[in-house]
C-alpha positions in Angstrom: 3.8 -26.5 14.9 1.2 -28.6 16.7 0.5 -32.3 17.1 -3.0 -33.5 16.3 -4.1 -37.1 16.2 -0.5 -38.3 15.9 0.3 -35.9 13.0 2.4 -32.7 13.1 0.4 -29.6 11.8 2.3 -26.6 10.6 0.8 -23.1 9.9 2.0 -19.6 9.5 1.5 -17.1 12.3 0.6 -14.3 9.8 1.0 -13.3 6.2 -1.9 -15.3 4.9 -3.6 -14.8 1.6 -6.2 -17.5 2.0 -9.6 -15.9 2.7 -10.8 -19.0 4.7 -8.4 -18.1 7.5 -10.5 -16.9 10.5 -8.9 -14.0 12.3 -10.7 -14.5 15.6 -9.6 -18.1 15.9 -6.0 -17.5 14.8 -5.2 -14.1 16.2 -5.6 -12.1 19.4 -8.0 -9.2 19.1 -6.5 -5.9 20.3 -9.1 -4.4 22.6 -7.1 -1.5 23.9 -4.4 0.6 22.1 -2.1 0.1 25.1 -1.8 -3.5 24.1 0.4 -2.4 21.2 3.0 0.3 21.1 5.0 2.0 18.3 3.2 0.2 15.6 5.4 0.7 12.5 5.0 -0.3 8.9 8.4 -0.8 7.1 8.6 -0.3 3.4 10.7 1.0 0.6 11.2 4.6 -0.7 10.0 3.6 -4.2 6.5 3.3 -2.8 6.4 6.6 -0.8 4.9 8.7 -3.7 1.9 6.3 -3.7 1.6 5.7 0.0 1.6 9.3 0.9 -1.3 9.8 -1.6 -3.4 6.7 -1.0 -2.3 5.2 2.4 -1.2 1.7 3.1 -2.9 -1.3 1.4 -3.2 -5.0 2.3 -2.8 -5.7 -1.4 -3.5 -9.5 -1.9 -2.9 -10.4 1.7 -5.5 -10.6 4.4 -3.9 -7.8 6.5 -1.6 -4.8 6.6 1.4 -5.8 8.7 2.8 -3.6 11.5 5.8 -4.2 13.7 6.2 -3.2 17.4 9.4 -1.2 16.9 12.2 -0.7 14.4 14.8 -3.2 13.2 17.5 -1.8 15.4 15.3 -2.5 18.4 15.6 -6.2 17.5 11.9 -6.4 16.8 11.9 -7.1 13.2 8.8 -9.3 13.0 6.2 -7.7 10.7 8.6 -5.9 8.4 11.6 -6.7 6.2 15.0 -5.9 7.8 16.0 -4.1 4.6 13.1 -1.5 5.0 14.2 2.1 4.3 11.0 3.9 5.3 9.1 3.6 8.5 5.5 4.7 8.9 4.2 5.1 12.5 0.5 4.4 12.8 -1.9 6.3 15.2 -3.6 3.1 16.5 -5.8 4.9 19.1 -7.3 7.2 16.4 -7.8 4.3 14.0 -9.5 2.2 16.6 -11.7 5.1 17.6 -12.9 5.2 14.0 -13.7 1.4 14.0 -10.5 -0.1 12.6 -9.8 -3.5 14.0 -6.3 -4.7 15.0 -5.0 -8.1 15.9 -1.8 -9.5 17.3 -0.3 -12.7 16.1 1.5 -15.3 18.1 4.9 -13.9 17.1 3.9 -10.3 18.1 3.1 -8.9 14.6 0.2 -6.4 14.7 -2.3 -6.9 11.9 -5.2 -5.0 10.5 -7.5 -5.3 7.5 -7.8 -1.5 7.6 -11.0 0.1 6.1 -11.9 -1.8 3.0 -8.3 -3.0 2.8 -6.8 0.5 3.2 -5.1 2.2 6.1 -5.7 5.9 5.1 -3.0 8.6 5.5 -5.1 10.3 8.2 -3.9 7.6 10.6 -0.2 8.1 10.0 1.5 9.5 13.1 4.8 10.2 11.3 7.0 8.7 8.5 10.7 8.4 8.8 13.5 7.7 6.3 16.7 6.1 7.7 20.0 6.1 5.8 21.9 3.1 7.3 25.2 4.3 5.8 25.2 7.8 7.3 22.8 7.1 10.2 20.8 10.1 9.0 17.1 10.2 10.0 14.7 12.3 7.9 11.1 12.9 8.7 8.9 12.8 5.6 6.1 15.2 4.8 2.6 14.1 4.0 -1.0 15.4 4.0 -3.3 13.8 6.5 -6.2 15.3 4.5 -5.9 12.8 1.7 -9.1 10.8 1.1 -9.3 7.1 0.8 -8.8 5.6 -2.7 -11.9 4.5 -4.6 -10.2 1.5 -6.3 -9.6 -1.9 -4.8 -6.7 -2.3 -2.3 -5.5 -5.3 -4.3 -4.4 -2.9 -7.1 -1.9 -1.0 -4.9 1.8 -1.4 -5.6 3.3 -4.2 -3.5 6.7 -5.3 -2.1 9.9 -6.1 -3.8 10.5 -9.0 -6.2 11.6 -9.5 -9.7 8.0 -10.3 -10.8 6.2 -8.4 -8.0 4.8 -10.0 -4.8 1.3 -10.5 -6.2 0.2 -10.8 -9.8 -3.0 -9.4 -11.4 -4.0 -11.2 -14.6 -5.8 -8.3 -16.4 -3.6 -5.5 -15.1 -2.9 -4.2 -18.6 -6.7 -4.0 -19.4 -7.3 -2.2 -16.1 -4.5 0.3 -16.9 -5.9 0.8 -20.4 -9.4 1.6 -19.0 -7.8 4.1 -16.5 -5.9 5.8 -19.3 -9.1 6.2 -21.3 -10.8 7.8 -18.3 -7.7 10.1 -18.0 -7.8 11.0 -21.7 -11.5 11.8 -21.4 -10.9 14.1 -18.4 -8.0 15.8 -20.3 -10.3 16.5 -23.2 -12.8 18.1 -20.9 -10.0 20.2 -19.4 -9.0 21.4 -22.9 -12.7 22.4 -23.6 -12.7 24.4 -20.4 -9.5 26.2 -21.3 -11.0 27.4 -24.6 -14.0 28.8 -22.8 -16.7 26.3 -23.4 -19.2 25.9 -20.6 -19.2 22.4 -19.2 -22.2 20.3 -18.4 -22.8 19.1 -14.8 -21.7 15.6 -15.9 -18.5 17.0 -17.3 -17.8 19.0 -14.2 -18.2 15.9 -12.1 -15.7 14.0 -14.2 -13.3 16.9 -14.1 -13.5 16.8 -10.3 -12.1 13.2 -10.4 -8.9 14.3 -12.1 -6.7 14.0 -9.0 -8.0 10.6 -7.9 -7.8 9.1 -11.4 -4.3 10.5 -11.9 -3.1 8.9 -8.6 -4.9 5.6 -9.5 -3.1 5.5 -12.9 0.3 6.1 -11.4 -0.3 3.4 -8.8 -1.4 0.9 -11.4 1.6 1.7 -13.7 3.9 1.2 -10.7 2.3 -2.2 -10.0 2.7 -3.1 -13.7 6.4 -2.2 -13.6 6.9 -4.5 -10.6 5.0 -7.3 -12.3 7.3 -7.0 -15.3 10.4 -6.9 -13.1 11.2 -3.3 -14.2 12.4 -2.2 -10.8 15.8 -3.9 -11.3 16.4 -3.0 -14.9 19.6 -1.2 -15.8 19.6 2.4 -17.1 20.1 1.1 -20.7 17.2 -1.4 -20.3 15.0 1.4 -19.0 15.9 3.7 -21.9 15.2 0.9 -24.4 11.8 0.1 -22.8 10.8 3.8 -22.8 11.7 4.0 -26.5 9.7 0.9 -27.3 6.7 2.2 -25.3 6.9 5.5 -27.2 6.8 3.9 -30.7 
């Protein structure tokens, strides 16, 4: 809160979605990794299958949010206190590759990543914490994962009955992705019966893994958008039956 010309002006420290917000005017540029320590992204286990394959995404926000420490440290700015999974980011390695980090007034570490993504290669470790049993489990992931080829805005996002961010033509995007997947599966079937593939078909077949992960990510986003994350077992069974018809 600031007073200007007799009026009180209020703004958020971070979490902006407005593209007109200028980082250099609002945030402190991190010029050395020692300025931030234990940069952690807190999230939910439901997202781990996608995160370990595609990295972290800023989704519709301007930045990926990182906290300096875990909730039990009392440093909960930058993540939800209900987070179940904690991803430690190798800030020195990321900065060495040109990734830019900022620090907000309330000590949240922010980055736009690379084209909106913070790739898996910059994960230092990922830890799951069970608050009931106090068990800590380190999660496995492959740092060799490449960066997704689709827009970061299409990645699954945080909790909410209707999803944190909405995409108007998500169904159309999913439909297009399914068509690509079907085409690749048809090429695979041709290969299995012994037909020699053209160079174009081979190139499409090579994209199978990336398209598969993209489709799973989009479908997860769609389920969040429709509020499917909180449906009962009976509701889930009914929806699956309807989708199969």
